[in-house]
N, C-alpha and C positions, 0 to 999 in steps of 0.2 A: 403441131398440136401434141405430138408424143413427148416433147421435152417438158411440158408443163407437169405431168404426173411425176416424172423423174426428178424435177427440181423440188417439188413438194415432198417427195420421199427423202431426198438427201437432206432437207432441212430438219427432218425428224430423227435422223440417224445420229447417234452420239459421235463425238469427235474421235474416240478411240477406234471406232469401226471404220472411219474414213482414213485411217493411216496416221494417227498421232505417234510420234516417236520422241526419243529423248536425246539430248545433246549436252555438252558442257559449255558454260559461259564463264568468261574471265571476270574474277572479282576485282573491282577497282578500289573500293573503299569499304571499311567496316567501322561503324561507330557503336560503342556499347550504349544501350538504353538503361538508365539507372533511375532508382527512386530512393528517397530518404526514408529510412525506417527507424522509429524510435522504440526503445524498450527499457524496462526498469530492472535493476538488479538490487536486491536487498543486501544490506551489510550492517554489522553491529558497530556502534560507536560507544566506547567505554571510557569513563573518566573516574578519577577518585574524587569523592565528595565527602564533606564533613557533615556528620549526622549526630543528632542528640541521642545518647544512649541511656541516660538516666537523670533524674532530678532529685535532689536531696535537700533537707533542711525545711524551713517553713514552720507552720504551726504544729504543735504537738497534739495529736488527736486524743491522747489519754487524758489531758487536763479537762476538756469539756465533759468527757464521760465521767470522770471522778467527781466533777462539780455537780452533774445531774444526780449521781448516787447520793452524794452528801446532801444535796437539796431535797431529795426524796425522803431521806431519813429524817432530816430536820422538819420537813413539812408534815410527816407522819407523827412526829413527836409533838408538834404544836397542836395538831388536831386530835391528840390522844383521847381527850375526854369527850369529844364530839362524835356525832354520827358520820361525819364526812371524813373519815380517816384516809380513805383512798383518794378523795379529791385533794386533800391537803398534801398527800405524797406526790400526786401528779403535778400540782402547781409548784411545789418545792423543787421537783426534778427539773421542770422547765426553767425556773428561775436560776437554779444552781448550774444548769448546763449553759445558760446565757452568760452568767458571771464567769464560769470556767473558760468559755470560748473567748471572751473579751480579754481575760488574763493571758491565755495562751497566745493570742494574736499580738498583744503588746510585748510579750517576752520572747517572741519567735526568733529563731536563729535565721540568719540570712540564707536565702535559697541559692543553690548553685546547681549547675547542670554539667554533666560530663559529656564529652564528645568523642567520637571515634571516626576514623576514615574508612569508608567502604567503597568498593568498586561498583559503580552503577552503570548499567548498559541499556541502551535503547537501540531500536532498529530504525534505520533510515533507508529511503529508496533513492538510489542514484539513477538518473535518466541518461541514457546513452543514445546517440544517433549514429547511423552508419549508412553509407551508400551501398545499395545492392543492385547487381546487374539483373535486369528483368528480361533482356533480349538484346538483339543486335539489328541495327539498320544496315543493310547490305546494298551497296550499289554495284551493279555488274553490267557488263557489256556483251551484247550478242548481235552479231552481224551488223556492227557499226551503230547500233542503237543502245542507249543507256536506260537501264531499268532500276527500280528500287523495290526492295521487299524487306520484311522483318523475319528474323529467325529466332528460335529459342537458344540455339547453340552457335558458337562462332564457326563460320565457314572456313574452308581452306582457301586455296588459290582459285578454285573454281566452284561453281554451283551447278547442280543438275537442273536443266530446264526442259519443259515439255514443249515440243514443237507440233502444232496442229497444221495440217495441210488440208485446206478445204477448197473446193472449186470456186472460182470467182466468176460468176456469170453476169 
C-alpha cells in the first residue's frame, strides 16, 4: 500500500527532477526545407519617341478680324442717317467677319507640323522568384532507433538529445 502514494508522486514530478540528461545522437540525413518567395523590383524603361513640337500654316487669323472691322465701318456708314447706327455696325461686323473667315479659309496655306525626338521613360515592375531555406529536416539515430526533427539551422555531424529516465512500473 505504501507504493501507491510514491507512484502518484513520481507521476507529478517533472522529468528533469527524475534524472533527465543529455547525450549526442549521430545525424544520418539533412534535407533543407524551402519555400518559393516572389518579390517585385522597379526599373525604368526608356526609349526615344517622335513627338509633335509645333504646327504652322493654316488660316490667317488677321483676315477675319480685318473683315469684321471693315464690315463694322461699312455697316455704320450705311446706318449713318438712322437711329440704329450701333446695330448697323454690329451687323456689318458679323457679316464682314464671316466673309473674311471664308476668304482666309479658301486661301489658307497648307498646315505642317514639326517633330522632334524625345527620350520618354516609364517605370515597370519586374517580378522575381527565389527559393529560400526555411529550416532543415534532420534524421538522426540514437541507440539503434531513427528519429526525425526540424531545425532552423543546419546541424553538424551530431545533435544534442535529452534522455529521460523514468521508472517503468
